[in-house]
C-alpha positions as CSV (number, residue, x, y, z in Angstrom):
1,M,6.3,-8.2,3.6
2,A,3.1,-6.4,2.4
3,M,0.6,-5.5,5.2
4,A,-2.7,-3.7,5.4
5,Y,-3.7,-1.5,8.3
6,K,-7.3,-1.0,9.5
7,V,-7.9,2.6,10.7
8,P,-9.4,2.5,14.3
9,K,-12.1,4.8,15.5
10,N,-9.3,6.6,17.4
11,P,-6.5,7.0,14.9
12,H,-4.0,7.6,17.8
13,G,-4.8,4.1,19.2
14,A,-3.6,0.7,18.1
15,W,-4.1,-0.2,14.4
16,E,-5.1,-3.7,13.5
17,T,-2.8,-5.3,10.8
18,T,-3.4,-8.0,8.2
19,V,-0.6,-9.6,6.2
20,I,-1.3,-9.4,2.5
21,D,1.8,-11.3,1.4
22,N,4.8,-12.5,3.4
23,R,6.6,-13.9,0.3
24,M,7.9,-10.4,-0.8
25,H,10.9,-9.2,1.2
26,K,11.5,-5.8,-0.3
27,T,8.5,-3.8,-1.5
28,H,8.3,0.0,-2.1
29,N,5.1,1.1,-3.8
30,L,1.6,0.1,-4.6
31,E,-1.5,1.2,-6.4
32,V,-5.1,0.7,-5.6
33,A,-6.7,0.3,-9.0
34,T,-10.2,-0.3,-10.4
35,N,-9.3,-0.2,-14.1
36,L,-7.8,-3.7,-14.4
37,P,-9.5,-6.3,-16.5
38,K,-11.7,-8.6,-14.3
39,S,-11.7,-6.1,-11.4
40,K,-15.5,-5.5,-11.8
41,G,-15.0,-2.1,-10.3
42,Q,-13.5,-3.6,-7.1
43,D,-10.3,-2.2,-5.5
44,T,-7.4,-4.3,-6.7
45,L,-3.9,-3.9,-5.3
46,I,-0.8,-3.7,-7.6
47,I,2.4,-4.1,-5.5
48,A,5.9,-3.7,-6.8
49,G,9.1,-5.1,-5.3
50,V,12.3,-6.9,-5.9
51,E,10.5,-10.2,-6.7
52,G,8.3,-8.6,-9.3
53,V,4.9,-6.9,-9.7
54,F,1.9,-8.7,-8.4
55,I,-1.9,-8.1,-8.6
56,Y,-4.0,-8.9,-5.6
57,R,-7.7,-9.3,-6.4
58,P,-10.5,-9.9,-3.8
59,E,-12.0,-13.4,-4.3
60,N,-14.2,-15.3,-1.9
61,G,-13.1,-13.3,1.2
62,S,-9.4,-13.4,0.5
63,L,-6.9,-11.9,-1.9
64,N,-5.9,-13.9,-5.0
65,R,-2.2,-13.2,-5.9
66,R,-1.0,-13.2,-9.5
67,Q,2.4,-12.2,-10.8
68,V,2.3,-9.9,-13.9
69,I,5.8,-8.6,-14.1
70,G,9.2,-10.2,-13.5
71,N,11.5,-12.7,-15.1
72,E,10.2,-15.4,-17.3
73,E,11.8,-18.9,-16.9
74,G,15.5,-18.5,-17.6
75,A,15.5,-14.7,-17.9
76,S,17.3,-12.2,-15.5
77,D,16.7,-8.7,-17.0
78,F,14.1,-7.8,-14.3
79,V,15.9,-6.7,-11.1
80,G,13.0,-5.2,-9.2
81,A,10.7,-2.2,-9.3
82,G,10.0,0.7,-7.0
83,E,7.2,2.8,-8.3
84,V,4.2,1.2,-10.0
85,R,1.1,2.5,-11.7
86,S,-1.5,1.2,-14.2
87,G,-2.9,3.0,-17.2
88,N,-5.4,2.6,-20.1
89,L,-4.3,2.0,-23.7
90,P,-6.1,3.1,-26.8
91,G,-8.8,0.6,-27.6
92,G,-9.5,-0.5,-24.0
93,G,-6.4,-2.5,-23.0
94,M,-4.2,-1.6,-20.1
95,F,-0.5,-1.2,-19.2
96,I,1.6,-1.1,-16.1
97,T,4.5,1.2,-15.8
98,T,7.3,1.0,-13.3
99,V,10.6,2.7,-12.2
100,E,13.4,0.1,-12.3
101,P,15.2,-0.9,-10.3
102,M,14.0,0.6,-7.0
103,H,14.9,4.4,-7.1
104,G,16.5,3.5,-10.5
105,N,17.2,5.1,-13.8
106,Q,14.6,3.3,-16.0
107,L,11.0,4.2,-16.8
108,V,9.5,0.9,-18.1
109,S,6.1,0.1,-19.4
110,Y,4.5,-3.4,-19.7
111,T,1.7,-4.6,-21.9
112,P,0.0,-8.0,-21.6
113,P,1.5,-10.8,-23.7
114,A,-0.3,-12.0,-26.8
115,R,-2.5,-15.0,-26.3
116,N,-0.8,-18.3,-27.2
117,S,2.6,-16.5,-27.1
118,G,3.9,-18.9,-24.4
119,K,4.6,-15.9,-22.1
120,R,2.8,-15.4,-18.8
121,L,4.3,-12.0,-17.8
122,G,4.1,-8.5,-19.3
123,I,6.1,-7.5,-22.3
124,R,8.8,-5.0,-21.2
125,N,9.4,-1.7,-23.0
126,V,12.0,0.7,-21.7
127,L,10.7,4.2,-22.3
128,F,13.6,6.2,-20.7
129,D,16.8,5.1,-19.1
130,E,18.6,8.3,-17.9
131,M,16.8,9.2,-14.7
132,V,18.6,9.7,-11.4
133,E,16.7,8.1,-8.5
134,G,13.4,7.8,-10.3
135,H,10.3,8.6,-8.2
136,A,6.8,10.1,-8.3
137,L,5.1,8.1,-11.1
138,S,1.5,8.7,-12.3
139,C,-0.8,7.8,-15.2
140,G,-3.8,9.7,-16.5
141,D,-5.4,11.0,-19.7
142,L,-3.8,14.5,-19.4
143,L,-4.2,15.2,-23.1
144,G,-7.8,14.2,-23.4
145,I,-7.2,11.6,-26.1
146,G,-9.0,8.6,-24.5
147,S,-5.8,6.8,-23.3
148,D,-3.4,7.5,-20.5
149,Q,0.0,9.2,-20.5
150,V,2.8,8.6,-18.0
151,V,4.2,11.4,-15.8
152,I,7.5,10.9,-14.0
153,C,9.8,13.5,-12.3
154,G,8.2,16.4,-14.1
155,Q,8.5,14.7,-17.6
156,L,5.5,13.8,-19.6
157,W,5.7,10.5,-21.6
158,L,3.0,9.4,-24.0
159,F,3.0,5.6,-24.3
160,C,1.3,4.2,-27.3
161,P,1.5,0.4,-28.1
162,P,3.0,-0.8,-31.4
163,S,0.3,-1.2,-34.0
């Protein structure tokens, strides 16, 4: 279950909670992102778990949930994600990168499917599959080239989409 906590005036007192999503039973990490398409600069949650990766966008006083990573109909290669971050591609697109499975050995990046491809979830690209208990994932333009790179466990990965 994914929950939000409201910080009270006295942080040692009781914290008010709100259920974000009770359909996920094993989550591990999230990102508060503003770089996603259609975010309009608003904070958007990206939550990773066994069921997939979901984006939660504020709309009309509630959160709209949309799955962006997981198994397409009939597939079974996605077995859950632990860490999750989003990054910017050259040319203005975006990607999401994960550690799979939770605390797993794979660094994976996803790009949006092509329009009219029939796919609704991200296109999976395994960047590295020899980690031991993958953790500590981040994205940023460390090289100053106008797009983001992926950093994991002290290793720098530059993800560029196929042209």
